C-alpha positions in Angstrom: -3.9 30.9 17.7 -5.8 27.8 18.3 -5.3 25.4 15.5 -8.3 23.6 15.9 -6.9 20.0 16.0 -7.0 19.4 19.6 -8.3 15.5 20.0 -6.8 14.6 16.7 -4.4 11.6 16.0 -1.2 11.7 14.5 1.5 9.5 13.4 5.0 11.0 13.7 7.8 9.1 11.9 11.3 9.2 12.9 10.2 11.3 16.1 12.6 10.2 18.7 15.3 13.1 17.6 15.6 16.0 15.5 13.0 17.3 13.5 10.4 14.5 13.9 10.6 15.0 17.8 10.1 18.7 17.4 7.0 18.0 15.2 5.7 15.7 17.8 6.2 18.0 20.4 4.7 20.9 18.8 1.4 18.7 17.9 1.0 17.4 21.3 1.1 21.1 22.5 -2.0 21.6 20.4 -3.6 18.6 22.1 -3.0 16.0 19.4 -2.6 12.3 20.6 0.7 11.3 19.0 1.8 7.9 18.1 5.9 8.1 17.7 8.0 5.8 15.8 11.7 5.5 15.7 14.3 2.4 15.3 16.3 3.4 18.9 14.1 2.2 21.4 15.8 4.0 24.3 15.8 7.4 22.7 12.1 7.0 21.6 11.0 6.1 25.1 12.7 9.0 26.6 11.0 11.5 24.1 7.6 9.9 24.8 8.3 10.3 28.6 9.1 13.9 28.0 6.1 14.6 25.8 3.8 12.9 28.7 5.4 15.2 31.2 5.0 18.2 29.2 1.5 17.5 28.0 -0.1 15.0 30.4 -3.7 15.2 28.8 -2.3 13.9 25.4 -1.9 10.1 24.7 1.5 9.2 23.5 2.1 5.9 22.0 5.8 4.7 21.1 6.4 2.1 18.4 9.9 1.1 18.1 10.7 -0.2 14.7 12.0 0.7 11.1 9.3 2.7 9.4 11.3 1.8 6.0 10.1 -1.9 6.3 6.7 -3.2 5.7 6.8 -4.7 9.4 7.5 -1.3 10.9 4.8 0.6 9.0 2.3 -2.3 10.1 3.3 -1.9 13.7 2.8 1.9 13.3 -0.7 1.6 11.7 -1.8 -0.8 14.2 -1.2 1.4 17.1 -2.8 4.2 15.3 -5.1 2.8 12.3 -7.0 5.9 11.7 -4.7 8.9 11.8 -6.0 12.5 11.2 -2.3 13.5 10.5 0.5 12.0 9.1 4.2 13.3 9.4 6.5 11.3 6.9 10.1 11.4 7.9 13.4 9.2 7.6 16.7 9.6 7.9 18.7 10.8 4.4 20.9 8.5 2.6 24.6 9.1 2.9 26.8 11.7 0.8 29.0 10.3 -2.0 30.0 10.0 -5.5 27.4 8.6 -7.9 29.9 6.7 -9.6 30.2 4.5 -6.4 26.6 3.9 -5.9 25.3 0.4 -6.9 21.6 -0.4 -7.6 21.2 -1.6 -4.0 22.1 1.7 -2.7 19.6 3.5 -4.9 16.8 1.1 -4.2 17.4 1.5 -0.4 17.4 5.5 -0.6 14.2 5.0 -3.0 12.6 2.7 -0.1 13.2 5.3 2.5 12.5 8.6 1.3 10.2 7.8 -1.5 8.3 4.6 -1.4 7.9 4.5 2.4 5.9 7.7 2.5 3.9 6.8 -0.4 3.0 3.6 1.3 2.0 5.2 4.3 -0.3 7.6 2.4 -2.1 4.8 0.5 -2.8 3.0 3.7 -4.4 6.3 5.4 -5.4 8.8 3.1 -8.7 7.1 1.8 -9.6 6.9 5.3 -8.9 10.6 5.9 -10.8 11.5 2.9 -14.0 9.6 4.2 -13.6 11.5 7.5 -13.4 14.7 5.7 -10.1 15.9 7.6 -6.4 14.9 7.3 -3.0 16.5 6.9 -0.2 15.0 5.3 3.1 16.5 5.9 6.3 15.1 4.0 9.8 16.3 5.5 12.1 16.2 2.7 15.0 18.4 2.2 16.1 21.9 1.0 18.1 19.9 -1.5 14.7 19.2 -3.3 14.7 22.9 -4.6 18.8 23.4 -4.6 20.4 20.0 -5.3 23.6 19.3 -3.3 26.0 17.4 -5.5 27.1 15.0 -2.7 23.6 14.0 -1.8 22.4 12.6 -5.4 20.7 9.6 -3.6 18.5 12.0 -1.4 18.2 14.5 -4.5 16.7 11.9 -6.5 14.5 9.9 -4.0 12.9 13.0 -2.5 12.4 14.7 -5.7 10.6 11.7 -6.8 8.3 11.7 -3.6 7.9 15.6 -4.6 6.7 14.9 -8.0 4.3 12.1 -7.1 2.7 14.2 -4.4 2.3 17.2 -7.1 -0.1 14.9 -8.8 -2.2 13.7 -5.9 -2.4 16.6 -3.5 -4.9 18.4 -5.8 -7.3 15.2 -5.7 -7.5 15.0 -2.1 -8.3 18.6 -0.9 -11.8 18.4 -2.2 -12.5 16.1 1.2 -10.2 18.4 3.2 -7.0 16.4 3.0 -3.9 18.5 2.5 -0.6 17.0 1.4 2.4 19.2 1.7 6.3 19.1 2.0 8.4 20.9 4.5 12.2 21.3 3.2 14.5 21.8 5.9 17.8 23.8 5.3 20.3 23.6 8.0 18.8 23.0 11.6 20.7 22.5 15.1 20.2 18.7 15.2 22.4 15.9 16.1 22.9 15.0 12.3 24.2 18.6 11.7 26.5 18.3 14.6 27.7 15.0 13.5 28.5 16.5 9.7 30.3 19.3 11.4 32.4 17.1 13.7 33.6 15.0 10.6 34.3 18.2 8.6 36.2 19.6 11.4 38.3 16.7 11.9 39.4 16.6 8.2 40.5 20.3 8.5 41.9 19.9 11.9 39.6 22.2 13.7 37.0 21.9 16.5 33.3 20.9 15.8 32.5 24.4 17.5 34.5 26.2 14.9 33.2 24.5 12.0 29.6 24.8 13.2 30.3 28.5 13.7 32.0 29.1 10.2 29.0 27.2 8.6 26.5 29.3 10.5 28.0 32.4 9.2 27.5 31.4 5.5 23.5 31.6 6.2 22.0 34.8 5.6 20.3 34.5 9.0 23.7 34.2 10.4 22.6 30.9 12.4 21.0 27.6 12.1 17.3 26.8 12.6 16.1 25.6 15.8 13.9 22.4 15.8 11.1 24.0 17.6 10.7 26.5 14.7 10.4 23.7 12.2 7.9 22.1 14.5 5.5 25.0 15.1 5.6 25.3 11.1 4.8 21.8 10.8 1.7 22.0 13.5 0.4 25.1 11.7 0.3 22.9 8.2 -1.6 20.2 10.2 -4.2 22.7 11.4 -7.7 23.3 10.8 -6.5 26.9 9.5 -4.3 25.3 6.7 -6.9 23.7 4.7 -6.4 25.9 1.7 -2.8 25.0 1.5 -1.8 21.8 -0.4 0.5 20.6 -3.0 3.4 22.9 -1.6 7.0 22.7 -0.8 7.8 25.2 2.0 11.5 25.8 2.3 12.9 26.6 6.0 16.3 27.7 5.4 17.0 31.0 6.7 17.4 32.5 3.1 19.8 30.3 1.9 18.1 29.7 -1.5 18.7 32.6 -3.7 16.1 32.3 -6.0 12.6 33.8 -6.6 10.6 30.9 -7.0 
């Protein structure tokens, strides 16, 4: 299927690794010029080089910096001041017990996972509406749908963003600008493998054993692959998806047991 976005411009946040990287690759595969952001300059440069090699007709711009800071956002927007597509993404806050979290912990989580996406939307959505095309995808978490007790910082901040989006996504679609959330469950990323390694060390088993045991618990019997996530993201960004807005789409292999 031709997604109808060849030649469009995208900002993809936290795109040097994992799900952000997969989204950037899938968009580039559709002919979208991508601006990549991440804190780690070395990993970012590597991903940018790989995308250039895969899709030489696409312009790939890399901006090393922290997207959760005003300076990081300004740098990304300077590199791509009029994006047609915005993929909001940032690493989640650490797990823990809410009794141990300070106000600073909460502010940091809200800044990264709620206010940063809102600031980027504020900076880009009016231009999208004026040009009569825009696709905004917020990568949040399956915990928005089914909260995880030890991820309270993430539950709160990402749910706050989700509620905010519900209020504006119905206002922008009249100008062909959609805003949706993609909610990942367990995907085969460095973050998941790191968690499995820590879990395995606690239990005295290898990371491979811990990963295999966790995968078996999923109805799909496996973890998602990042490219599956990237392709779902590309479709939501496509010209074919203009009637989808304000939705939160769960990609979790069937882990969430509810009807709605």
